[in-house]
PDB file of N, CA, C and O in Angstrom:
ATOM      1  N   MET A   1      11.620  14.608  -8.787  1.00  0.00           N
ATOM      2  CA  MET A   1      10.465  15.082  -9.539  1.00  0.00           C
ATOM      3  C   MET A   1      10.089  16.464  -8.997  1.00  0.00           C
ATOM      4  O   MET A   1       9.844  16.629  -7.802  1.00  0.00           O
ATOM      5  N   LYS A   2      10.049  17.430  -9.876  1.00  0.00           N
ATOM      6  CA  LYS A   2       9.726  18.781  -9.460  1.00  0.00           C
ATOM      7  C   LYS A   2       8.261  18.954  -9.089  1.00  0.00           C
ATOM      8  O   LYS A   2       7.940  19.346  -7.967  1.00  0.00           O
ATOM      9  N   LYS A   3       7.389  18.664 -10.016  1.00  0.00           N
ATOM     10  CA  LYS A   3       5.962  18.839  -9.756  1.00  0.00           C
ATOM     11  C   LYS A   3       5.205  17.674 -10.366  1.00  0.00           C
ATOM     12  O   LYS A   3       5.362  17.368 -11.548  1.00  0.00           O
ATOM     13  N   SER A   4       4.387  17.030  -9.554  1.00  0.00           N
ATOM     14  CA  SER A   4       3.713  15.824 -10.021  1.00  0.00           C
ATOM     15  C   SER A   4       2.519  16.134 -10.907  1.00  0.00           C
ATOM     16  O   SER A   4       1.994  15.234 -11.562  1.00  0.00           O
ATOM     17  N   GLY A   5       2.080  17.374 -10.944  1.00  0.00           N
ATOM     18  CA  GLY A   5       0.886  17.698 -11.705  1.00  0.00           C
ATOM     19  C   GLY A   5       1.156  18.201 -13.110  1.00  0.00           C
ATOM     20  O   GLY A   5       0.245  18.710 -13.762  1.00  0.00           O
ATOM     21  N   SER A   6       2.381  18.071 -13.592  1.00  0.00           N
ATOM     22  CA  SER A   6       2.712  18.639 -14.895  1.00  0.00           C
ATOM     23  C   SER A   6       2.330  17.701 -16.023  1.00  0.00           C
ATOM     24  O   SER A   6       2.886  16.609 -16.142  1.00  0.00           O
ATOM     25  N   GLY A   7       1.398  18.113 -16.840  1.00  0.00           N
ATOM     26  CA  GLY A   7       1.037  17.385 -18.041  1.00  0.00           C
ATOM     27  C   GLY A   7       0.378  16.046 -17.818  1.00  0.00           C
ATOM     28  O   GLY A   7      -0.065  15.713 -16.719  1.00  0.00           O
ATOM     29  N   GLN A   8       0.329  15.297 -18.889  1.00  0.00           N
ATOM     30  CA  GLN A   8      -0.342  14.000 -18.870  1.00  0.00           C
ATOM     31  C   GLN A   8       0.419  12.996 -18.007  1.00  0.00           C
ATOM     32  O   GLN A   8      -0.200  12.197 -17.303  1.00  0.00           O
ATOM     33  N   ALA A   9       1.737  13.025 -18.051  1.00  0.00           N
ATOM     34  CA  ALA A   9       2.527  12.112 -17.223  1.00  0.00           C
ATOM     35  C   ALA A   9       2.253  12.357 -15.745  1.00  0.00           C
ATOM     36  O   ALA A   9       2.182  11.416 -14.955  1.00  0.00           O
ATOM     37  N   GLY A  10       2.100  13.616 -15.380  1.00  0.00           N
ATOM     38  CA  GLY A  10       1.790  13.958 -13.988  1.00  0.00           C
ATOM     39  C   GLY A  10       0.446  13.404 -13.557  1.00  0.00           C
ATOM     40  O   GLY A  10       0.287  12.959 -12.420  1.00  0.00           O
ATOM     41  N   GLN A  11      -0.519  13.429 -14.459  1.00  0.00           N
ATOM     42  CA  GLN A  11      -1.837  12.871 -14.147  1.00  0.00           C
ATOM     43  C   GLN A  11      -1.759  11.366 -13.947  1.00  0.00           C
ATOM     44  O   GLN A  11      -2.429  10.815 -13.074  1.00  0.00           O
ATOM     45  N   VAL A  12      -0.941  10.702 -14.753  1.00  0.00           N
ATOM     46  CA  VAL A  12      -0.776   9.256 -14.622  1.00  0.00           C
ATOM     47  C   VAL A  12      -0.089   8.935 -13.292  1.00  0.00           C
ATOM     48  O   VAL A  12      -0.477   7.991 -12.603  1.00  0.00           O
ATOM     49  N   VAL A  13       0.922   9.713 -12.935  1.00  0.00           N
ATOM     50  CA  VAL A  13       1.609   9.513 -11.654  1.00  0.00           C
ATOM     51  C   VAL A  13       0.617   9.660 -10.508  1.00  0.00           C
ATOM     52  O   VAL A  13       0.599   8.841  -9.590  1.00  0.00           O
ATOM     53  N   GLU A  14      -0.197  10.689 -10.559  1.00  0.00           N
ATOM     54  CA  GLU A  14      -1.202  10.898  -9.506  1.00  0.00           C
ATOM     55  C   GLU A  14      -2.154   9.709  -9.403  1.00  0.00           C
ATOM     56  O   GLU A  14      -2.501   9.281  -8.302  1.00  0.00           O
ATOM     57  N   ARG A  15      -2.573   9.181 -10.544  1.00  0.00           N
ATOM     58  CA  ARG A  15      -3.505   8.038 -10.543  1.00  0.00           C
ATOM     59  C   ARG A  15      -2.842   6.790  -9.963  1.00  0.00           C
ATOM     60  O   ARG A  15      -3.460   6.068  -9.181  1.00  0.00           O
ATOM     61  N   VAL A  16      -1.603   6.535 -10.337  1.00  0.00           N
ATOM     62  CA  VAL A  16      -0.893   5.374  -9.804  1.00  0.00           C
ATOM     63  C   VAL A  16      -0.703   5.528  -8.293  1.00  0.00           C
ATOM     64  O   VAL A  16      -0.818   4.549  -7.555  1.00  0.00           O
ATOM     65  N   LEU A  17      -0.419   6.730  -7.834  1.00  0.00           N
ATOM     66  CA  LEU A  17      -0.300   6.973  -6.391  1.00  0.00           C
ATOM     67  C   LEU A  17      -1.618   6.686  -5.676  1.00  0.00           C
ATOM     68  O   LEU A  17      -1.631   6.101  -4.592  1.00  0.00           O
ATOM     69  N   GLU A  18      -2.720   7.100  -6.285  1.00  0.00           N
ATOM     70  CA  GLU A  18      -4.037   6.833  -5.698  1.00  0.00           C
ATOM     71  C   GLU A  18      -4.303   5.333  -5.619  1.00  0.00           C
ATOM     72  O   GLU A  18      -4.780   4.835  -4.599  1.00  0.00           O
ATOM     73  N   LEU A  19      -3.995   4.620  -6.689  1.00  0.00           N
ATOM     74  CA  LEU A  19      -4.206   3.173  -6.713  1.00  0.00           C
ATOM     75  C   LEU A  19      -3.332   2.474  -5.672  1.00  0.00           C
ATOM     76  O   LEU A  19      -3.781   1.554  -4.989  1.00  0.00           O
ATOM     77  N   SER A  20      -2.094   2.916  -5.560  1.00  0.00           N
ATOM     78  CA  SER A  20      -1.179   2.331  -4.588  1.00  0.00           C
ATOM     79  C   SER A  20      -1.663   2.575  -3.158  1.00  0.00           C
ATOM     80  O   SER A  20      -1.628   1.673  -2.322  1.00  0.00           O
ATOM     81  N   ALA A  21      -2.110   3.783  -2.889  1.00  0.00           N
ATOM     82  CA  ALA A  21      -2.616   4.099  -1.547  1.00  0.00           C
ATOM     83  C   ALA A  21      -3.844   3.256  -1.224  1.00  0.00           C
ATOM     84  O   ALA A  21      -3.983   2.764  -0.104  1.00  0.00           O
ATOM     85  N   GLY A  22      -4.725   3.090  -2.188  1.00  0.00           N
ATOM     86  CA  GLY A  22      -5.907   2.263  -1.975  1.00  0.00           C
ATOM     87  C   GLY A  22      -5.540   0.819  -1.689  1.00  0.00           C
ATOM     88  O   GLY A  22      -6.129   0.183  -0.814  1.00  0.00           O
ATOM     89  N   ALA A  23      -4.560   0.298  -2.432  1.00  0.00           N
ATOM     90  CA  ALA A  23      -4.111  -1.079  -2.208  1.00  0.00           C
ATOM     91  C   ALA A  23      -3.472  -1.230  -0.831  1.00  0.00           C
ATOM     92  O   ALA A  23      -3.652  -2.252  -0.168  1.00  0.00           O
ATOM     93  N   GLN A  24      -2.734  -0.224  -0.406  1.00  0.00           N
ATOM     94  CA  GLN A  24      -2.106  -0.281   0.915  1.00  0.00           C
ATOM     95  C   GLN A  24      -3.150  -0.275   2.024  1.00  0.00           C
ATOM     96  O   GLN A  24      -3.024  -1.009   3.005  1.00  0.00           O
ATOM     97  N   LEU A  25      -4.173   0.547   1.872  1.00  0.00           N
ATOM     98  CA  LEU A  25      -5.243   0.588   2.872  1.00  0.00           C
ATOM     99  C   LEU A  25      -5.995  -0.743   2.935  1.00  0.00           C
ATOM    100  O   LEU A  25      -6.313  -1.233   4.018  1.00  0.00           O
ATOM    101  N   THR A  26      -6.273  -1.313   1.783  1.00  0.00           N
ATOM    102  CA  THR A  26      -6.977  -2.591   1.729  1.00  0.00           C
ATOM    103  C   THR A  26      -6.116  -3.705   2.318  1.00  0.00           C
ATOM    104  O   THR A  26      -6.620  -4.584   3.017  1.00  0.00           O
ATOM    105  N   ARG A  27      -4.819  -3.663   2.034  1.00  0.00           N
ATOM    106  CA  ARG A  27      -3.909  -4.696   2.547  1.00  0.00           C
ATOM    107  C   ARG A  27      -3.838  -4.668   4.068  1.00  0.00           C
ATOM    108  O   ARG A  27      -3.699  -5.715   4.701  1.00  0.00           O
ATOM    109  N   ARG A  28      -3.933  -3.481   4.659  1.00  0.00           N
ATOM    110  CA  ARG A  28      -3.895  -3.383   6.130  1.00  0.00           C
ATOM    111  C   ARG A  28      -5.059  -4.120   6.786  1.00  0.00           C
ATOM    112  O   ARG A  28      -4.952  -4.577   7.924  1.00  0.00           O
ATOM    113  N   LYS A  29      -6.163  -4.232   6.064  1.00  0.00           N
ATOM    114  CA  LYS A  29      -7.353  -4.888   6.607  1.00  0.00           C
ATOM    115  C   LYS A  29      -7.320  -6.401   6.399  1.00  0.00           C
ATOM    116  O   LYS A  29      -8.080  -7.128   7.038  1.00  0.00           O
ATOM    117  N   ALA A  30      -6.449  -6.878   5.515  1.00  0.00           N
ATOM    118  CA  ALA A  30      -6.396  -8.308   5.172  1.00  0.00           C
ATOM    119  C   ALA A  30      -5.494  -9.055   6.158  1.00  0.00           C
ATOM    120  O   ALA A  30      -4.492  -8.505   6.614  1.00  0.00           O
ATOM    121  N   PRO A  31      -5.839 -10.291   6.486  1.00  0.00           N
ATOM    122  CA  PRO A  31      -4.950 -11.114   7.319  1.00  0.00           C
ATOM    123  C   PRO A  31      -3.605 -11.331   6.612  1.00  0.00           C
ATOM    124  O   PRO A  31      -3.563 -11.489   5.392  1.00  0.00           O
ATOM    125  N   GLU A  32      -2.517 -11.338   7.375  1.00  0.00           N
ATOM    126  CA  GLU A  32      -1.178 -11.366   6.780  1.00  0.00           C
ATOM    127  C   GLU A  32      -0.889 -12.590   5.921  1.00  0.00           C
ATOM    128  O   GLU A  32      -0.159 -12.474   4.937  1.00  0.00           O
ATOM    129  N   ASP A  33      -1.419 -13.727   6.244  1.00  0.00           N
ATOM    130  CA  ASP A  33      -1.125 -14.931   5.465  1.00  0.00           C
ATOM    131  C   ASP A  33      -2.186 -15.240   4.408  1.00  0.00           C
ATOM    132  O   ASP A  33      -2.189 -16.330   3.836  1.00  0.00           O
ATOM    133  N   SER A  34      -3.064 -14.311   4.153  1.00  0.00           N
ATOM    134  CA  SER A  34      -4.142 -14.566   3.200  1.00  0.00           C
ATOM    135  C   SER A  34      -3.669 -14.327   1.768  1.00  0.00           C
ATOM    136  O   SER A  34      -2.721 -13.576   1.541  1.00  0.00           O
ATOM    137  N   PRO A  35      -4.331 -14.968   0.802  1.00  0.00           N
ATOM    138  CA  PRO A  35      -3.997 -14.712  -0.609  1.00  0.00           C
ATOM    139  C   PRO A  35      -4.199 -13.244  -0.993  1.00  0.00           C
ATOM    140  O   PRO A  35      -3.446 -12.705  -1.804  1.00  0.00           O
ATOM    141  N   ALA A  36      -5.206 -12.603  -0.417  1.00  0.00           N
ATOM    142  CA  ALA A  36      -5.465 -11.192  -0.721  1.00  0.00           C
ATOM    143  C   ALA A  36      -4.291 -10.324  -0.284  1.00  0.00           C
ATOM    144  O   ALA A  36      -3.887  -9.413  -1.007  1.00  0.00           O
ATOM    145  N   PHE A  37      -3.742 -10.604   0.897  1.00  0.00           N
ATOM    146  CA  PHE A  37      -2.599  -9.839   1.408  1.00  0.00           C
ATOM    147  C   PHE A  37      -1.418  -9.955   0.445  1.00  0.00           C
ATOM    148  O   PHE A  37      -0.789  -8.955   0.102  1.00  0.00           O
ATOM    149  N   HIS A  38      -1.124 -11.169   0.017  1.00  0.00           N
ATOM    150  CA  HIS A  38       0.014 -11.387  -0.880  1.00  0.00           C
ATOM    151  C   HIS A  38      -0.238 -10.808  -2.269  1.00  0.00           C
ATOM    152  O   HIS A  38       0.686 -10.288  -2.894  1.00  0.00           O
ATOM    153  N   ARG A  39      -1.453 -10.889  -2.753  1.00  0.00           N
ATOM    154  CA  ARG A  39      -1.800 -10.303  -4.046  1.00  0.00           C
ATOM    155  C   ARG A  39      -1.638  -8.780  -3.990  1.00  0.00           C
ATOM    156  O   ARG A  39      -1.095  -8.172  -4.912  1.00  0.00           O
ATOM    157  N   LEU A  40      -2.111  -8.178  -2.908  1.00  0.00           N
ATOM    158  CA  LEU A  40      -1.991  -6.722  -2.763  1.00  0.00           C
ATOM    159  C   LEU A  40      -0.536  -6.292  -2.597  1.00  0.00           C
ATOM    160  O   LEU A  40      -0.140  -5.227  -3.070  1.00  0.00           O
ATOM    161  N   THR A  41       0.253  -7.121  -1.924  1.00  0.00           N
ATOM    162  CA  THR A  41       1.679  -6.815  -1.784  1.00  0.00           C
ATOM    163  C   THR A  41       2.333  -6.766  -3.161  1.00  0.00           C
ATOM    164  O   THR A  41       3.131  -5.873  -3.443  1.00  0.00           O
ATOM    165  N   GLY A  42       1.991  -7.730  -4.017  1.00  0.00           N
ATOM    166  CA  GLY A  42       2.519  -7.728  -5.380  1.00  0.00           C
ATOM    167  C   GLY A  42       2.060  -6.518  -6.166  1.00  0.00           C
ATOM    168  O   GLY A  42       2.834  -5.932  -6.922  1.00  0.00           O
ATOM    169  N   ALA A  43       0.794  -6.139  -5.988  1.00  0.00           N
ATOM    170  CA  ALA A  43       0.267  -4.964  -6.698  1.00  0.00           C
ATOM    171  C   ALA A  43       0.981  -3.693  -6.248  1.00  0.00           C
ATOM    172  O   ALA A  43       1.309  -2.837  -7.070  1.00  0.00           O
ATOM    173  N   ILE A  44       1.219  -3.572  -4.957  1.00  0.00           N
ATOM    174  CA  ILE A  44       1.894  -2.387  -4.425  1.00  0.00           C
ATOM    175  C   ILE A  44       3.323  -2.308  -4.976  1.00  0.00           C
ATOM    176  O   ILE A  44       3.794  -1.227  -5.330  1.00  0.00           O
ATOM    177  N   ALA A  45       4.001  -3.439  -5.046  1.00  0.00           N
ATOM    178  CA  ALA A  45       5.351  -3.464  -5.616  1.00  0.00           C
ATOM    179  C   ALA A  45       5.319  -3.057  -7.092  1.00  0.00           C
ATOM    180  O   ALA A  45       6.194  -2.326  -7.555  1.00  0.00           O
ATOM    181  N   ALA A  46       4.320  -3.527  -7.820  1.00  0.00           N
ATOM    182  CA  ALA A  46       4.192  -3.164  -9.239  1.00  0.00           C
ATOM    183  C   ALA A  46       3.926  -1.670  -9.397  1.00  0.00           C
ATOM    184  O   ALA A  46       4.476  -1.031 -10.294  1.00  0.00           O
ATOM    185  N   TYR A  47       3.088  -1.116  -8.533  1.00  0.00           N
ATOM    186  CA  TYR A  47       2.839   0.328  -8.582  1.00  0.00           C
ATOM    187  C   TYR A  47       4.140   1.098  -8.345  1.00  0.00           C
ATOM    188  O   TYR A  47       4.389   2.116  -8.990  1.00  0.00           O
ATOM    189  N   GLY A  48       4.954   0.614  -7.430  1.00  0.00           N
ATOM    190  CA  GLY A  48       6.239   1.267  -7.160  1.00  0.00           C
ATOM    191  C   GLY A  48       7.141   1.248  -8.379  1.00  0.00           C
ATOM    192  O   GLY A  48       7.796   2.244  -8.686  1.00  0.00           O
ATOM    193  N   LYS A  49       7.181   0.124  -9.074  1.00  0.00           N
ATOM    194  CA  LYS A  49       8.004   0.024 -10.281  1.00  0.00           C
ATOM    195  C   LYS A  49       7.467   0.945 -11.378  1.00  0.00           C
ATOM    196  O   LYS A  49       8.236   1.593 -12.087  1.00  0.00           O
ATOM    197  N   ALA A  50       6.152   0.994 -11.507  1.00  0.00           N
ATOM    198  CA  ALA A  50       5.543   1.881 -12.503  1.00  0.00           C
ATOM    199  C   ALA A  50       5.871   3.340 -12.201  1.00  0.00           C
ATOM    200  O   ALA A  50       6.164   4.120 -13.107  1.00  0.00           O
ATOM    201  N   LEU A  51       5.821   3.699 -10.925  1.00  0.00           N
ATOM    202  CA  LEU A  51       6.150   5.079 -10.542  1.00  0.00           C
ATOM    203  C   LEU A  51       7.608   5.403 -10.854  1.00  0.00           C
ATOM    204  O   LEU A  51       7.917   6.512 -11.292  1.00  0.00           O
ATOM    205  N   ALA A  52       8.498   4.452 -10.634  1.00  0.00           N
ATOM    206  CA  ALA A  52       9.911   4.684 -10.950  1.00  0.00           C
ATOM    207  C   ALA A  52      10.089   4.960 -12.435  1.00  0.00           C
ATOM    208  O   ALA A  52      10.830   5.866 -12.817  1.00  0.00           O
ATOM    209  N   ILE A  53       9.419   4.191 -13.264  1.00  0.00           N
ATOM    210  CA  ILE A  53       9.518   4.386 -14.717  1.00  0.00           C
ATOM    211  C   ILE A  53       8.915   5.727 -15.124  1.00  0.00           C
ATOM    212  O   ILE A  53       9.502   6.471 -15.909  1.00  0.00           O
ATOM    213  N   LEU A  54       7.742   6.026 -14.583  1.00  0.00           N
ATOM    214  CA  LEU A  54       7.067   7.277 -14.956  1.00  0.00           C
ATOM    215  C   LEU A  54       7.859   8.505 -14.524  1.00  0.00           C
ATOM    216  O   LEU A  54       7.952   9.474 -15.277  1.00  0.00           O
ATOM    217  N   THR A  55       8.428   8.476 -13.326  1.00  0.00           N
ATOM    218  CA  THR A  55       9.196   9.642 -12.875  1.00  0.00           C
ATOM    219  C   THR A  55      10.482   9.788 -13.684  1.00  0.00           C
ATOM    220  O   THR A  55      10.929  10.908 -13.931  1.00  0.00           O
ATOM    221  N   ALA A  56      11.084   8.666 -14.102  1.00  0.00           N
ATOM    222  CA  ALA A  56      12.264   8.751 -14.967  1.00  0.00           C
ATOM    223  C   ALA A  56      11.890   9.352 -16.318  1.00  0.00           C
ATOM    224  O   ALA A  56      12.636  10.162 -16.868  1.00  0.00           O
ATOM    225  N   LEU A  57      10.739   8.957 -16.850  1.00  0.00           N
ATOM    226  CA  LEU A  57      10.280   9.538 -18.115  1.00  0.00           C
ATOM    227  C   LEU A  57       9.976  11.027 -17.973  1.00  0.00           C
ATOM    228  O   LEU A  57      10.257  11.817 -18.874  1.00  0.00           O
ATOM    229  N   GLN A  58       9.396  11.402 -16.828  1.00  0.00           N
ATOM    230  CA  GLN A  58       9.131  12.823 -16.592  1.00  0.00           C
ATOM    231  C   GLN A  58      10.436  13.615 -16.557  1.00  0.00           C
ATOM    232  O   GLN A  58      10.533  14.691 -17.146  1.00  0.00           O
ATOM    233  N   ALA A  59      11.431  13.078 -15.869  1.00  0.00           N
ATOM    234  CA  ALA A  59      12.719  13.766 -15.778  1.00  0.00           C
ATOM    235  C   ALA A  59      13.350  13.908 -17.163  1.00  0.00           C
ATOM    236  O   ALA A  59      13.913  14.951 -17.496  1.00  0.00           O
ATOM    237  N   ARG A  60      13.249  12.853 -17.959  1.00  0.00           N
ATOM    238  CA  ARG A  60      13.791  12.916 -19.314  1.00  0.00           C
ATOM    239  C   ARG A  60      13.051  13.957 -20.149  1.00  0.00           C
ATOM    240  O   ARG A  60      13.661  14.714 -20.904  1.00  0.00           O
ATOM    241  N   GLU A  61      11.723  13.981 -20.000  1.00  0.00           N
ATOM    242  CA  GLU A  61      10.917  14.952 -20.737  1.00  0.00           C
ATOM    243  C   GLU A  61      11.294  16.382 -20.358  1.00  0.00           C
ATOM    244  O   GLU A  61      11.387  17.254 -21.222  1.00  0.00           O
ATOM    245  N   GLU A  62      11.508  16.619 -19.071  1.00  0.00           N
ATOM    246  CA  GLU A  62      11.905  17.956 -18.610  1.00  0.00           C
ATOM    247  C   GLU A  62      13.276  18.323 -19.152  1.00  0.00           C
ATOM    248  O   GLU A  62      13.509  19.464 -19.552  1.00  0.00           O
ATOM    249  N   CYS A  63      14.186  17.350 -19.163  1.00  0.00           N
ATOM    250  CA  CYS A  63      15.532  17.592 -19.681  1.00  0.00           C
ATOM    251  C   CYS A  63      15.484  17.937 -21.168  1.00  0.00           C
ATOM    252  O   CYS A  63      16.137  18.881 -21.613  1.00  0.00           O
ATOM    253  N   CYS A  64      14.716  17.175 -21.927  1.00  0.00           N
ATOM    254  CA  CYS A  64      14.591  17.443 -23.366  1.00  0.00           C
ATOM    255  C   CYS A  64      13.980  18.809 -23.628  1.00  0.00           C
ATOM    256  O   CYS A  64      14.356  19.495 -24.578  1.00  0.00           O
ATOM    257  N   SER A  65      13.044  19.197 -22.787  1.00  0.00           N
ATOM    258  CA  SER A  65      12.412  20.512 -22.922  1.00  0.00           C
ATOM    259  C   SER A  65      13.429  21.626 -22.689  1.00  0.00           C
ATOM    260  O   SER A  65      13.438  22.620 -23.414  1.00  0.00           O
ATOM    261  N   ILE A  66      14.274  21.464 -21.691  1.00  0.00           N
ATOM    262  CA  ILE A  66      15.307  22.457 -21.390  1.00  0.00           C
ATOM    263  C   ILE A  66      16.299  22.548 -22.542  1.00  0.00           C
ATOM    264  O   ILE A  66      16.696  23.642 -22.944  1.00  0.00           O
ATOM    265  N   ILE A  67      16.697  21.389 -23.072  1.00  0.00           N
ATOM    266  CA  ILE A  67      17.643  21.377 -24.200  1.00  0.00           C
ATOM    267  C   ILE A  67      17.022  22.053 -25.420  1.00  0.00           C
ATOM    268  O   ILE A  67      17.692  22.822 -26.109  1.00  0.00           O
ATOM    269  N   ALA A  68      15.755  21.774 -25.691  1.00  0.00           N
ATOM    270  CA  ALA A  68      15.081  22.385 -26.842  1.00  0.00           C
ATOM    271  C   ALA A  68      15.019  23.906 -26.692  1.00  0.00           C
ATOM    272  O   ALA A  68      15.228  24.634 -27.662  1.00  0.00           O
ATOM    273  N   GLN A  69      14.734  24.386 -25.481  1.00  0.00           N
ATOM    274  CA  GLN A  69      14.684  25.827 -25.241  1.00  0.00           C
ATOM    275  C   GLN A  69      16.059  26.452 -25.471  1.00  0.00           C
ATOM    276  O   GLN A  69      16.173  27.529 -26.056  1.00  0.00           O
ATOM    277  N   TYR A  70      17.102  25.761 -25.003  1.00  0.00           N
ATOM    278  CA  TYR A  70      18.471  26.248 -25.177  1.00  0.00           C
ATOM    279  C   TYR A  70      18.834  26.318 -26.665  1.00  0.00           C
ATOM    280  O   TYR A  70      19.430  27.292 -27.124  1.00  0.00           O
ATOM    281  N   GLU A  71      18.467  25.273 -27.404  1.00  0.00           N
ATOM    282  CA  GLU A  71      18.779  25.250 -28.838  1.00  0.00           C
ATOM    283  C   GLU A  71      18.039  26.355 -29.578  1.00  0.00           C
ATOM    284  O   GLU A  71      18.596  26.981 -30.480  1.00  0.00           O
ATOM    285  N   LEU A  72      16.782  26.600 -29.199  1.00  0.00           N
ATOM    286  CA  LEU A  72      16.023  27.677 -29.828  1.00  0.00           C
ATOM    287  C   LEU A  72      16.642  29.027 -29.535  1.00  0.00           C
ATOM    288  O   LEU A  72      16.709  29.878 -30.422  1.00  0.00           O
ATOM    289  N   SER A  73      17.099  29.245 -28.305  1.00  0.00           N
ATOM    290  CA  SER A  73      17.708  30.538 -27.976  1.00  0.00           C
ATOM    291  C   SER A  73      19.026  30.719 -28.711  1.00  0.00           C
ATOM    292  O   SER A  73      19.358  31.832 -29.119  1.00  0.00           O
ATOM    293  N   GLU A  74      19.784  29.639 -28.888  1.00  0.00           N
ATOM    294  CA  GLU A  74      21.037  29.740 -29.645  1.00  0.00           C
ATOM    295  C   GLU A  74      20.773  30.046 -31.105  1.00  0.00           C
ATOM    296  O   GLU A  74      21.517  30.811 -31.719  1.00  0.00           O
ATOM    297  N   GLN A  75      19.719  29.458 -31.677  1.00  0.00           N
ATOM    298  CA  GLN A  75      19.384  29.710 -33.079  1.00  0.00           C
ATOM    299  C   GLN A  75      18.960  31.152 -33.278  1.00  0.00           C
ATOM    300  O   GLN A  75      19.292  31.757 -34.297  1.00  0.00           O
ATOM    301  N   SER A  76      18.235  31.712 -32.326  1.00  0.00           N
ATOM    302  CA  SER A  76      17.802  33.090 -32.477  1.00  0.00           C
ATOM    303  C   SER A  76      18.961  34.060 -32.312  1.00  0.00           C
ATOM    304  O   SER A  76      18.969  35.124 -32.930  1.00  0.00           O
ATOM    305  N   VAL A  77      19.943  33.703 -31.482  1.00  0.00           N
ATOM    306  CA  VAL A  77      21.126  34.546 -31.322  1.00  0.00           C
ATOM    307  C   VAL A  77      21.976  34.473 -32.593  1.00  0.00           C
ATOM    308  O   VAL A  77      22.519  35.490 -33.026  1.00  0.00           O
ATOM    309  N   ALA A  78      22.097  33.309 -33.183  1.00  0.00           N
ATOM    310  CA  ALA A  78      22.895  33.132 -34.397  1.00  0.00           C
ATOM    311  C   ALA A  78      22.254  33.846 -35.596  1.00  0.00           C
ATOM    312  O   ALA A  78      22.952  34.322 -36.492  1.00  0.00           O
ATOM    313  N   ALA A  79      20.922  33.914 -35.598  1.00  0.00           N
ATOM    314  CA  ALA A  79      20.217  34.566 -36.698  1.00  0.00           C
ATOM    315  C   ALA A  79      20.300  36.078 -36.599  1.00  0.00           C
ATOM    316  O   ALA A  79      20.069  36.769 -37.590  1.00  0.00           O
ATOM    317  N   SER A  80      20.621  36.602 -35.437  1.00  0.00           N
ATOM    318  CA  SER A  80      20.651  38.060 -35.254  1.00  0.00           C
ATOM    319  C   SER A  80      21.866  38.704 -35.852  1.00  0.00           C
ATOM    320  O   SER A  80      22.022  39.922 -35.773  1.00  0.00           O
TER     321      SER A  80
END
């Protein structure tokens, strides 16, 4: 991921990172065998999966943007 602050997807990534960090901090305070600890562990894993999906979508979006720019430049060269 080049820059996490790019566009709406970047804002979502930042928010998920904030939520994950908060869950990790809260989990550190919970006893290891408690239901809260295990619930937070599941939430942290889910945040990780969400981040993987979001960063893959960001990469795809960046790739499509590059391809679109290339196609536009080729069309302008062909029109000249």
